[in-house]
C-alpha positions as CSV (number, residue, x, y, z in Angstrom):
1,X,66.6,-18.8,-7.6
2,X,68.6,-21.8,-7.3
3,X,71.0,-22.2,-4.7
4,X,73.8,-25.0,-4.2
5,X,77.1,-25.2,-2.5
6,X,79.0,-23.6,-5.7
7,X,76.6,-21.8,-7.7
8,X,73.3,-19.4,-7.2
9,X,71.5,-18.9,-10.6
10,X,68.3,-17.1,-11.7
11,X,65.5,-18.7,-13.7
12,X,64.7,-15.1,-14.9
13,X,67.8,-13.8,-16.4
14,X,71.2,-15.0,-17.3
15,X,73.0,-13.7,-14.4
16,X,74.6,-15.9,-11.5
17,X,77.1,-16.2,-8.6
18,X,79.8,-18.8,-8.1
19,X,81.7,-19.6,-5.2
20,X,85.6,-19.2,-5.5
21,X,87.8,-22.2,-4.7
22,X,89.7,-21.8,-1.4
23,X,88.9,-22.1,2.4
24,X,87.2,-18.8,2.6
25,X,83.2,-18.6,1.7
26,X,83.7,-15.8,-1.3
27,X,81.6,-15.4,-4.1
28,X,81.7,-13.7,-7.5
29,X,78.4,-12.4,-9.0
30,X,78.5,-11.9,-13.0
31,X,76.7,-8.5,-12.8
32,X,79.1,-7.2,-9.9
33,X,82.5,-7.6,-11.6
34,X,85.8,-7.1,-9.2
35,X,83.6,-7.5,-6.2
36,X,84.0,-10.4,-3.8
37,X,80.8,-11.1,-1.6
38,X,80.0,-13.5,0.9
39,X,77.1,-16.2,0.2
40,X,74.3,-14.1,1.9
41,X,75.3,-11.1,-0.3
42,X,75.5,-13.1,-3.5
43,X,71.9,-14.5,-2.8
44,X,70.8,-10.8,-2.1
45,X,72.5,-10.0,-5.6
46,X,70.7,-12.6,-7.6
47,X,67.5,-11.8,-5.5
48,X,67.6,-8.2,-6.5
49,X,68.3,-9.2,-10.2
50,X,65.1,-11.4,-10.1
51,X,62.9,-8.4,-8.3
52,X,64.3,-6.0,-11.2
53,X,63.3,-8.3,-14.1
54,X,60.3,-10.4,-13.1
55,X,57.1,-8.7,-14.4
56,X,54.9,-10.6,-12.1
57,X,56.0,-9.2,-9.0
58,X,53.6,-6.2,-8.0
59,X,55.3,-2.9,-8.1
60,X,54.2,-2.1,-4.7
61,X,55.4,-1.0,-1.4
62,X,56.6,-4.3,0.0
63,X,58.4,-5.0,-3.0
64,X,60.1,-1.9,-3.2
65,X,61.2,-2.5,0.3
66,X,62.5,-5.9,-0.5
67,X,64.5,-4.2,-3.4
68,X,65.7,-1.5,-0.8
69,X,67.0,-4.1,1.4
70,X,68.8,-6.4,-1.0
71,X,70.5,-3.3,-2.5
72,X,71.5,-2.4,0.8
73,X,72.9,-5.5,1.6
74,X,75.3,-4.8,-1.4
75,X,76.1,-1.2,-0.4
76,X,74.5,0.1,-3.3
77,X,71.4,2.2,-4.3
78,X,68.3,0.3,-6.3
79,X,68.6,3.0,-9.2
80,X,72.3,1.9,-9.8
81,X,71.3,-1.9,-9.6
82,X,68.6,-1.3,-12.1
83,X,71.0,0.9,-14.4
84,X,73.8,-1.9,-14.2
85,X,71.5,-4.3,-15.1
86,X,69.7,-2.7,-18.0
87,X,73.1,-1.9,-19.6
88,X,73.9,-5.6,-19.4
89,X,70.3,-6.6,-20.7
90,X,68.9,-3.8,-23.0
91,X,65.3,-4.5,-23.7
92,X,64.4,-4.9,-27.4
């Protein structure tokens, strides 16, 4: 994950977060259209993408717990995030 003042991107999948102009710390995430998030929530959203897409992450209890924590920060279930992302990035 690459984080700067105005964007958060993933090296694994074409999803991103961008800070909206204005006085508030408001972010928009590409795979969660219509939702406005804090920077911490935007980081959790991109972390979730990377955890769900990186085949090198082990499928163990620690990784599953991190996935659940990231999803909870966004107020969604991990399965809902996986479904949304699989619709956006179908595997060949």
